[in-house]
matplotlib code that plots the C-alpha trace (Angstrom):
import matplotlib.pyplot as plt

x = [-0.1, 2.3, 4.7, 1.2, 0.7, 4.4, 4.4, 0.9, 2.6, 5.8, 3.9, 1.5, 4.6, 6.2, 3.3, 3.5, 7.0, 6.3, 3.2, 4.0, 2.6, 4.5, 3.1, 0.7, 1.2, -1.9, -2.1, -4.2, -3.6, -5.9, -5.4, -5.8, -5.4, -2.0, -1.2, -1.2, -1.0, 0.6, 3.5, 5.9, 5.4, 7.7, 7.3, 10.4, 11.5, 9.3, 6.3, 2.7, 0.8, -2.0, -3.4, -6.4, -6.7, -9.6, -9.8, -11.7, -11.6, -14.1, -11.8, -11.1, -7.8, -5.6, -2.0, 0.3, 3.2, 4.0, 6.7, 4.5, 0.9, -1.0, -2.9, -6.0, -8.4, -8.9, -12.7, -14.2, -16.6, -15.5, -12.3, -10.9, -8.1, -5.0, -2.0, 1.8, 4.8, 7.9, 10.9, 13.0, 15.2, 15.2, 12.6, 9.5, 8.1, 4.1, 1.9, -0.5, -0.2, -3.6, -2.8, 1.1, 0.7, 3.8, 4.8, 7.2, 7.9, 11.1, 11.4, 13.7, 16.0, 15.1, 17.7, 18.1, 20.7, 23.9, 24.0, 27.4, 28.5, 29.9, 32.1, 33.2, 34.9, 37.1, 38.9, 39.4, 38.6, 36.6, 33.0, 33.9, 31.3, 31.8, 32.3, 35.3]
y = [-0.2, 2.2, 2.0, 2.7, 5.7, 6.9, 5.6, 7.9, 10.5, 11.2, 10.4, 13.0, 15.6, 14.4, 15.0, 19.3, 19.6, 18.8, 21.0, 24.2, 27.3, 30.5, 33.3, 35.5, 39.2, 41.3, 45.0, 47.7, 50.2, 53.0, 54.8, 58.6, 61.5, 62.1, 58.5, 54.8, 54.8, 53.7, 54.7, 51.8, 48.5, 46.2, 43.0, 39.9, 37.1, 34.0, 35.5, 35.9, 39.1, 39.6, 42.9, 44.5, 47.3, 50.7, 54.0, 57.1, 59.1, 58.4, 57.3, 53.7, 53.3, 50.3, 48.5, 46.0, 44.2, 42.3, 40.9, 38.7, 39.5, 40.7, 42.6, 44.7, 47.5, 50.1, 51.6, 53.6, 51.9, 48.5, 46.5, 43.5, 41.3, 39.4, 37.2, 37.1, 35.2, 37.5, 34.7, 36.8, 40.1, 43.8, 45.9, 45.9, 48.2, 48.1, 51.4, 52.1, 53.3, 55.5, 57.5, 57.6, 56.5, 54.6, 52.7, 49.7, 46.6, 46.5, 42.7, 41.8, 39.3, 36.9, 36.2, 33.0, 33.2, 30.7, 29.0, 27.6, 24.9, 26.3, 23.0, 24.0, 27.7, 29.2, 31.7, 28.9, 31.1, 28.6, 30.4, 30.0, 31.1, 35.1, 33.4, 30.9]
z = [0.4, 0.6, -2.3, -4.4, -3.0, -3.2, -6.5, -7.1, -5.1, -7.3, -10.6, -9.9, -9.2, -12.5, -13.9, -12.3, -13.0, -16.8, -17.0, -15.3, -17.0, -17.1, -14.4, -15.5, -15.7, -16.5, -17.5, -18.7, -21.4, -22.5, -25.1, -24.9, -27.0, -25.9, -26.2, -24.6, -21.1, -19.1, -22.3, -20.9, -19.3, -17.4, -17.5, -16.6, -18.8, -19.1, -18.0, -20.2, -20.1, -20.9, -22.4, -21.6, -23.7, -24.3, -25.4, -23.7, -27.3, -29.8, -32.8, -33.3, -32.5, -31.7, -29.8, -32.1, -30.5, -34.1, -32.2, -30.6, -33.2, -30.7, -32.8, -30.8, -31.3, -28.7, -28.7, -26.6, -23.3, -24.5, -24.1, -25.8, -24.3, -25.3, -24.3, -25.2, -23.6, -24.0, -23.4, -24.2, -22.3, -24.4, -25.5, -27.7, -29.3, -29.5, -31.9, -34.1, -37.5, -37.7, -34.6, -34.7, -31.1, -29.7, -26.6, -25.5, -23.2, -21.3, -20.7, -17.5, -17.7, -14.5, -13.0, -11.1, -7.8, -7.5, -5.3, -3.3, -1.3, 1.7, 2.0, -1.6, -1.5, -3.5, -1.0, 1.7, 4.3, 7.3, 9.0, 12.5, 15.2, 16.8, 19.9, 19.6]

ax = plt.figure().add_subplot(projection="3d")
ax.plot(x, y, z, "-o")
ax.set_aspect("equal")
plt.show()
């Protein structure tokens, strides 16, 4: 019985590890007479971004992130949405050709902290408690 429960637990952990979904970041973008608000967005590498776009002006506008195949209409009183995963660090432009509005998405590199094993430190110094 213990072996059976262990095998079920192990298989569910392996299945969960294989089907990890990227973290989700939700951003709202509003089109105004002056342009996009906010004009610059920051996300981390590997995140899935869900865009919510609307407008405060009567004329139809849009939001296009061509590099990630996001094409959204921005109409007054309506919210449109789309998702994209940003796998690489860098800057990506978003714009609307009809209104000449533009902005940018800054994708920050995800830093993984380096873990060291205390017994394998290369400086040759040993740590001792302050009491000694």
